[in-house]
VOGU-3710 file (C-alpha; in Angstrom, 3 decimals, decimal comma):
1> mrtdwsnytm> 39,445/-32,414/38,951  43,222/-32,017/38,380  44,258/-31,846/34,773  47,214/-33,972/33,666  49,176/-31,423/31,602  51,797/-34,005/30,762  49,531/-35,366/28,021  49,701/-32,086/26,057  52,453/-31,356/23,580  53,839/-27,887/22,981
11> qtlleskiaq> 52,087/-27,853/19,570  48,717/-28,530/21,195  49,230/-25,692/23,661  50,212/-23,318/20,847  47,146/-24,217/18,757  44,916/-23,743/21,811  46,385/-20,274/22,460  45,858/-19,227/18,821  42,256/-20,469/18,912  41,520/-18,432/22,042
21> dlpplptqyw> 42,833/-15,257/20,414  40,694/-15,642/17,264  37,098/-14,342/17,152  34,539/-17,141/17,372  33,221/-18,363/14,037  29,457/-17,946/13,509  27,562/-21,181/13,765  25,930/-22,168/10,481  22,908/-24,465/10,607  21,695/-26,420/7,636
31> gqitrlsaqm> 19,212/-29,071/6,621  18,399/-30,783/3,344  15,567/-30,870/0,848  13,379/-33,958/1,009  10,581/-32,932/-1,373  10,089/-30,347/-4,159  6,755/-29,219/-5,576  6,502/-26,078/-7,741  7,498/-23,247/-5,370  7,168/-25,385/-2,236
41> vtidglaala> 10,212/-26,981/-0,632  10,114/-29,484/2,244  13,216/-29,365/4,454  14,489/-31,881/6,978  16,710/-30,837/9,869  15,541/-27,275/10,592  12,118/-27,801/12,175  13,364/-27,406/15,754  15,287/-24,224/14,915  13,217/-22,264/12,416
51> sigdivemrg> 10,110/-20,148/12,938  7,475/-18,845/10,545  8,891/-16,060/8,378  12,553/-17,094/8,691  14,749/-16,943/5,582  16,599/-19,972/4,225  19,145/-20,362/1,424  18,874/-23,447/-0,790  22,005/-24,387/-2,737  21,506/-26,425/-5,872
61> vndrsvygei> 23,720/-27,494/-8,747  26,809/-25,333/-9,388  26,263/-23,791/-5,927  23,384/-21,724/-7,326  21,473/-20,212/-4,390  17,707/-19,874/-4,180  16,306/-18,087/-1,161  12,959/-18,815/0,448  10,771/-18,194/3,481  9,479/-20,685/6,045
71> itltpkeaia> 5,671/-20,815/5,913  4,794/-24,116/7,665  6,371/-26,099/10,488  5,728/-29,655/11,676  7,571/-31,530/14,447  9,927/-33,035/11,864  9,854/-30,812/8,780  9,892/-27,177/7,697  8,147/-26,084/4,507  9,415/-23,030/2,630
81> tafgevsglt> 8,149/-21,099/-0,364  10,923/-20,278/-2,828  11,703/-16,727/-3,946  12,937/-17,896/-7,352  13,091/-20,697/-9,891  13,603/-24,096/-8,206  14,671/-26,042/-11,310  18,302/-26,175/-10,138  17,418/-27,750/-6,795  17,280/-31,471/-6,052
91> tgsrvfyhgq> 16,292/-33,644/-3,133  19,298/-33,757/-0,889  20,343/-30,162/-1,669  21,568/-28,347/1,409  19,398/-25,615/2,965  21,162/-23,022/5,124  19,304/-21,191/7,875  19,507/-17,360/7,937  16,754/-16,443/10,400  14,985/-13,088/10,291
101> tdprpdiswi> 16,409/-10,428/7,953  14,804/-7,062/8,661  15,610/-4,048/6,438  17,415/-0,930/7,656  15,796/2,022/5,863  17,812/5,199/5,382  17,073/8,758/4,237  19,299/8,059/1,214  16,612/5,690/-0,125  14,550/8,708/-1,225
111> gkvldhsgrm> 14,507/8,992/-5,011  15,339/5,305/-5,527  13,461/2,325/-6,953  14,008/-0,780/-4,809  12,989/-4,394/-5,172  11,291/-6,704/-2,667  14,588/-7,216/-0,811  15,499/-3,548/-0,604  18,039/-3,712/-3,444  18,305/-1,306/-6,345
121> qdgslpeqgl> 17,535/-2,406/-9,888  21,190/-3,238/-10,620  21,234/-5,613/-7,636  23,368/-3,390/-5,416  22,407/-2,672/-1,814  21,692/0,993/-0,997  23,105/2,640/2,076  21,709/1,066/5,225  20,460/2,871/8,311  21,293/2,048/11,915
131> tpaplkakpp> 17,846/0,914/13,063  16,162/-2,235/11,702  12,504/-1,970/10,725  10,600/-5,243/11,356  8,842/-6,500/8,244  5,876/-7,759/10,273  5,599/-5,304/13,132  2,502/-4,947/15,262  0,216/-1,923/14,736  0,754/1,030/17,085
141> stmrkaignr> -1,026/1,128/20,426  -4,788/1,498/20,361  -4,169/4,740/22,240  -2,639/6,295/19,134  -3,443/9,862/18,121  -6,675/10,862/16,406  -6,737/11,585/12,669  -4,917/14,884/12,126  -5,200/17,924/9,901  -6,291/17,889/6,283
151> lntgiaaidt> -3,547/17,262/3,728  -3,362/19,396/0,604  -3,219/17,172/-2,474  -3,882/19,670/-5,262  -6,773/17,477/-6,499  -9,936/19,550/-6,158  -12,324/16,635/-5,599  -10,163/15,117/-2,847  -9,404/18,421/-1,137  -13,132/19,186/-0,861
161> flplcqgqrt> -15,612/16,313/-1,251  -13,209/13,525/-0,193  -10,605/15,058/2,148  -7,481/13,112/3,027  -6,236/13,793/6,558  -3,030/12,950/8,371  -3,225/9,326/9,486  -6,285/8,486/7,395  -6,511/5,205/5,451  -8,449/5,430/2,197
171> glfagsgvgk> -9,277/2,866/-0,453  -9,007/3,693/-4,153  -11,429/1,337/-5,898  -10,930/1,101/-9,652  -10,903/-1,215/-12,630  -8,008/-1,396/-15,048  -7,403/1,530/-17,388  -9,448/4,197/-15,590  -6,581/6,386/-14,379  -5,644/4,762/-11,067
181> ssllatlakg> -1,870/5,017/-11,565  -2,083/8,609/-12,746  -4,119/9,564/-9,683  -1,599/7,906/-7,356  1,254/9,754/-9,067  -0,634/13,043/-8,776  -1,045/12,417/-5,051  2,681/11,677/-4,681  3,621/14,897/-6,481  0,972/17,201/-5,067
191> tnadiailal> 0,618/16,276/-1,401  2,288/18,276/1,348  3,395/15,107/3,200  7,107/14,920/4,034  7,763/11,688/2,136  5,854/9,329/-0,166  6,336/5,540/-0,167  4,941/3,797/-3,256  4,404/0,031/-3,201  3,882/-1,483/-6,676
201> vgergrevrg> 2,864/-5,062/-5,907  2,277/-7,311/-8,915  2,829/-4,491/-11,413  3,703/-5,391/-15,015  7,454/-5,092/-15,482  7,330/-2,880/-18,560  5,136/-0,351/-16,769  7,391/0,226/-13,753  9,872/2,386/-15,658  7,078/4,289/-17,397
211> fteetlgveg> 5,399/4,951/-14,055  8,543/6,171/-12,302  10,063/8,173/-15,167  6,976/9,516/-16,945  3,877/9,314/-14,747  5,672/10,089/-11,476  8,544/11,951/-13,094  11,504/13,798/-11,619  9,253/16,016/-9,516  7,460/13,066/-7,921
221> mkksivivat> 10,672/11,113/-7,265  12,231/13,982/-5,293  10,481/12,849/-2,124  9,450/9,300/-3,035  10,706/5,774/-2,473  9,318/3,184/-4,911  9,296/-0,500/-3,895  8,452/-2,990/-6,638  7,588/-6,672/-7,040  6,567/-7,377/-10,638
231> sdeppalklr> 3,766/-9,682/-11,742  6,117/-12,488/-12,840  7,712/-12,885/-9,410  6,636/-15,562/-6,907  3,807/-14,719/-4,480  6,172/-14,741/-1,486  8,214/-11,911/-3,013  5,089/-9,844/-3,638  4,206/-10,216/0,031  7,761/-9,303/1,002
241> aaylamatae> 7,614/-6,124/-1,124  4,345/-5,129/0,555  5,766/-5,633/4,040  8,994/-3,817/3,101  6,996/-0,777/1,948  5,014/-0,733/5,201  8,152/-1,215/7,324  9,853/1,666/5,486  6,823/3,893/6,075  6,886/2,980/9,779
251> yfrdqglqvl> 10,582/3,838/10,026  10,050/7,369/8,709  6,882/7,764/10,802  8,930/7,000/13,906  11,350/9,761/12,872  8,449/12,194/13,300  7,661/12,620/9,588  4,304/12,761/7,843  4,363/9,763/5,477  2,074/9,186/2,492
261> llfdsltrfa> 1,882/5,462/1,625  0,485/4,743/-1,842  -0,157/0,994/-2,115  -0,988/-0,558/-5,490  -2,683/-2,888/-4,933  -4,355/-4,654/-2,010  -5,989/-7,050/-4,477  -2,652/-8,411/-5,704  -1,430/-8,588/-2,106  -4,503/-10,669/-1,192
271> eahrsvalsa> -4,025/-12,938/-4,218  -0,353/-13,503/-3,323  -1,310/-14,255/0,264  -3,985/-16,713/-0,908  -1,430/-18,539/-3,057  1,047/-18,887/-0,181  -1,644/-19,817/2,350  -3,167/-22,508/0,136  0,303/-23,929/-0,534  0,815/-24,063/3,231
281> getpslrafp> -2,271/-26,269/3,548  -5,022/-23,796/4,474  -8,556/-24,440/3,258  -10,303/-21,871/1,033  -13,557/-20,626/2,489  -14,445/-17,043/1,572  -14,925/-17,195/-2,202  -11,617/-19,048/-2,736  -9,741/-17,023/-0,104  -8,588/-18,732/3,112
291> pstfqalagl> -9,659/-17,150/6,423  -6,143/-15,874/7,131  -6,255/-13,550/4,103  -8,729/-11,231/5,819  -6,524/-11,209/8,906  -3,481/-10,389/6,751  -5,321/-7,515/5,036  -6,531/-6,112/8,341  -3,083/-6,455/9,906  -1,399/-4,644/7,009
301> ceragpgvag> -3,918/-1,791/6,931  -3,902/-1,358/10,711  -0,164/-0,704/10,657  -0,907/2,502/8,742  -2,756/5,394/10,351  -1,962/7,854/13,140  1,162/7,298/15,178  1,513/7,603/18,928  2,199/10,932/20,645  5,506/12,446/19,583
311> kgditavfsv> 5,687/10,458/16,317  4,498/11,114/12,789  1,610/9,506/10,905  1,154/7,197/7,924  -1,552/8,466/5,609  -2,335/5,548/3,305  -4,128/5,179/-0,015  -4,682/1,492/-0,841  -5,837/0,717/-4,359  -8,300/-2,140/-4,874
321> lvagsnmeep> -8,942/-3,635/-8,308  -12,652/-4,055/-9,020  -13,717/-5,653/-12,292  -16,713/-3,913/-13,795  -16,903/-1,529/-10,798  -18,235/-4,423/-8,715  -17,813/-3,249/-5,123  -18,986/-6,650/-3,853  -15,867/-8,484/-5,003  -14,191/-10,399/-2,147
331> vadmvrgild> -11,247/-8,061/-1,502  -13,311/-4,904/-1,975  -15,937/-6,248/0,391  -13,297/-7,232/2,967  -11,453/-3,906/3,144  -14,316/-1,405/2,991  -14,983/-1,866/6,693  -11,290/-1,606/7,590  -10,541/1,700/5,886  -11,542/5,271/6,706
341> ghvvldrtia> -13,226/5,968/3,400  -13,170/5,006/-0,250  -12,729/6,768/-3,576  -14,422/5,052/-6,520  -13,154/5,539/-10,083  -15,879/4,855/-12,629  -15,201/3,557/-16,145  -18,238/5,348/-17,604  -16,867/8,674/-16,377  -13,419/7,860/-17,793
351> ergrypaidi> -14,929/6,922/-21,156  -16,470/10,364/-21,529  -13,034/11,906/-20,957  -13,208/13,290/-17,431  -10,138/12,506/-15,313  -9,736/11,757/-12,498  -12,826/9,625/-13,055  -14,023/9,965/-9,449  -17,643/9,051/-8,813  -18,520/11,553/-6,081
361> rrsvsralpd> -21,837/9,912/-5,238  -20,307/6,483/-4,528  -17,241/7,813/-2,735  -16,998/8,845/0,907  -14,434/10,152/3,383  -14,991/9,333/7,036  -12,900/12,374/7,946  -16,004/14,450/7,212  -17,666/16,405/8,674  -15,047/16,875/11,406
371> casdeenqyl> -12,174/18,067/9,192  -14,203/20,827/7,498  -15,808/23,983/8,856  -19,587/24,384/9,064  -19,549/26,629/6,005  -17,440/24,160/4,019  -19,738/21,284/4,983  -22,711/23,251/3,691  -20,956/23,781/0,365  -20,223/20,061/0,125
381> srgrkligay> -23,790/19,088/0,982  -25,154/21,472/-1,618  -22,714/20,276/-4,260  -23,597/16,628/-3,664  -27,328/17,397/-3,887  -26,882/19,110/-7,252  -24,698/16,344/-8,669  -27,159/13,705/-7,454  -30,197/15,531/-8,836  -28,652/15,877/-12,285
391> edarsliqag> -27,342/12,311/-12,521  -30,684/10,863/-11,394  -32,429/12,754/-14,200  -29,641/12,461/-16,786  -31,577/10,204/-19,156  -34,642/12,490/-19,069  -32,517/15,575/-19,667  -30,592/14,012/-22,557  -33,839/12,801/-24,127  -35,327/16,318/-23,906
401> lyqsgsdlll> -38,168/15,156/-21,660  -37,439/17,398/-18,688  -39,416/20,615/-18,487  -37,690/23,584/-16,863  -39,520/24,989/-13,852  -40,952/21,713/-12,571  -38,167/21,250/-9,988  -36,122/24,170/-8,667  -33,264/21,936/-7,430  -33,012/20,170/-10,787
411> deavlkyasl> -33,152/23,500/-12,617  -30,154/24,643/-10,609  -28,415/21,300/-11,175  -28,834/21,614/-14,948  -27,365/25,111/-14,749  -24,331/24,147/-12,672  -23,588/20,485/-13,406  -21,064/21,129/-16,186  -19,118/23,484/-13,905  -19,219/20,994/-11,012
421> dnfisltkqg> -18,118/18,178/-13,313  -15,218/20,277/-14,539  -14,340/21,207/-10,947  -13,914/17,524/-10,036  -11,330/17,177/-12,818  -9,159/20,044/-11,562  -5,645/19,270/-10,304  -2,741/21,445/-9,167  -5,158/23,594/-7,174  -2,684/24,290/-4,393
431> taetsfltla> -4,522/24,268/-1,065  -7,913/23,016/0,066  -8,903/26,632/0,756  -8,294/27,465/-2,916  -10,472/24,550/-4,005  -13,293/25,595/-1,658  -13,218/29,137/-3,069  -13,598/27,692/-6,566  -16,482/25,479/-5,408  -18,153/28,448/-3,710
441> dilhdgeide> -17,921/30,459/-6,935  -19,695/27,682/-8,830  -22,470/27,361/-6,262  -22,897/31,118/-6,054  -23,326/31,517/-9,800  -27,043/31,375/-10,675  -30,312/30,992/-8,859  -30,277/29,159/-5,518  -32,966/26,905/-4,142  -35,083/29,140/-1,891
451> dseidleisp> -35,267/26,387/0,757  -31,461/26,121/1,039  -29,992/27,189/4,356  -26,555/27,956/2,917  -25,330/31,502/2,545  -23,445/31,484/-0,737  -22,303/35,093/-0,602  -18,540/35,210/-1,062  -16,470/37,821/0,691  -14,625/40,122/-1,727
//
């Protein structure tokens, strides 16, 4: 169709030319709040645009912004969970759509403490990398590598009885106040992994600084990135901190590095997920947890582990809070079958002053027996037998009712238990080979059960 240019003025033509030369303005979509309830916000006008996990910005009085995440969609409405206090918001407040916001990890993040949004404690944004790391990525291919070589942690019990291998996922089951944080910090400082990512999800605010500056210290921070969401923050931010830690670990894994992910704790992650899921309308079923919580736990844990050929691995230690050492608690029961082993910290052991308070009998590493030699496996089997024999008869021994000579294995256990118990408390041992030499010395010292098949002679 022919255009009638006579209708245009020179001013119109000039404005059109200027507009063509300017870069296009980004389109900004917004809706408005129709209902507020605690941390839940119902939004009209974004349902056809948004997807689960998208970020929105809610502007209240005095243009104060509160960010949130879409968790439920209906044909007409979107429901978001707020990342902050909603008291400044009202029905009718505008809600601006931001979509997905994936972090861009960078090597400069090492040595820093970041929040759930990847910002430093003063609110500034650290240097950003070139490649985005999806917060909710899929696990690697099922054709990923097998579990790799044994890592050296410097903790005698873990380097021998409970080895931690490249790409292994282990649970650290403990109650409060039994040395869980100290053990995680020791792993961060002592392991020979290339980088350590620490996720502190639901940690008490006053303890974060103490953990990073005192427990972890300068030595531990040299190759660590700490990502924190404190206990007072909304559940959605705790989930975001957990996913940010995993995404950061995946970024460095894909650079070919060996990554140690120390996650404290899966229990608080599960509780935050339950809170968000119930707010989204899910029905609790498994002891107050909705069915999707197990799926979320499995999905998070599966993202750790061995990488594909040509990439690095994520070796993960997930802590699980167990009240009264009850391993049948919902979260503990859910994750035991997902992980490649579990280390149990026992309060009774901690109360008698032995740290780390690892209960060798109740702990297991599924990396064994493959990651140890035949000789090393014989040492471990013998050590477990002696520890078990003594602890089964502890009450008789302490009461003076056991008679020496009635059981050769128990006689040997009585002779060597104190040394074995002390061995489990050793840290800063260097390599696993050093720890096995120490264990061999203990087992070699004294009479040996004549039915044992192990040769305890140590080469000079």
